[in-house]
N, C-alpha and C positions, 0 to 999 in steps of 0.2 A: 494384466495389461490387455486392453482390447486389441484385436487384430484390425489393422487399418489398410485398406486398399487405396493408396495415395493417388492412383490414377483416376479415382472417382471424386477427388477433392479439388475444388477450384483453388487457384492461387489467390491470396489476399491482394486487393488492389490498392488499399490505402491504410496501411498500418504504419504509423509513425509514433514512436514513444514521445513523451513530453520532453522538450528541450532541457538540457542541463541549465541550472540557474535557479533564481528565485521566482516563485509564482504565488500570486494570491489565490488561495484555495479555501474551500470550506469542507468540513467533514460532512459527507452526505449520508454515510451509513457506518454503523459499528455493529458487528455480529460477534457476540461472545461465544467462544468455542474453547477447545482444549487441545493440547498436543497429545501425541501417542504416549508420552511419558507422564501425563496427568497435570502438566502445567497449564495455568490459565492463559488463554490467548485471545486477542481481539483481532478480528479481520476488519481492517479499516479501509474505507473507500472515500477518497477525497475528490472533489470536483474543482478543476481549475476555472477561476472566475473571470479572468481577463487575459488579454494578450493573444499572441498567435496560437497558443494551445488552449484557448478558452473552449470549454465544453468537454475536454478530455478528462478521463478519470485516472487517478493514481491509486493503486491498491497496495496495501502493505499488511503484513502480519506482525503484531506486537506480542511477543512472548514474555510473560511475566515469570521467568525462571531466574535462578541465581545468575546464570551467565547472560541472560537477556536484559537484565535491569540496567546495565551500562548503556546499552543502545536505547532503551526507553528513556533514560535520563537525557541523553543527547538529543533525542527527538523533541522531548518536552522543552529543553533549553532553546532549541532552534525555533520552536513555536512561540517562544516568548513567555513560557510559563515559569513560575518560581519553583526552583528545585532545591531550595535550602530547607533543612529541617526534616 
């Protein structure tokens, strides 16, 4: 871990996460990667398209492991994708 002298780091002036709730967003970027355990992972970056949070990015890591597939299925369902079969 790098050594950081916090006295030389300015405070953030405008960091506000995306408000809880539903937002229209588009997938802006997907980077294929892997976990330290060898599982496939996608680093997903989504851009909020409208509302008060328009222009903000939401980032998430989708891990395609046995344990991670439940979460991937939930995400796909919430995105309106067919998860049957």
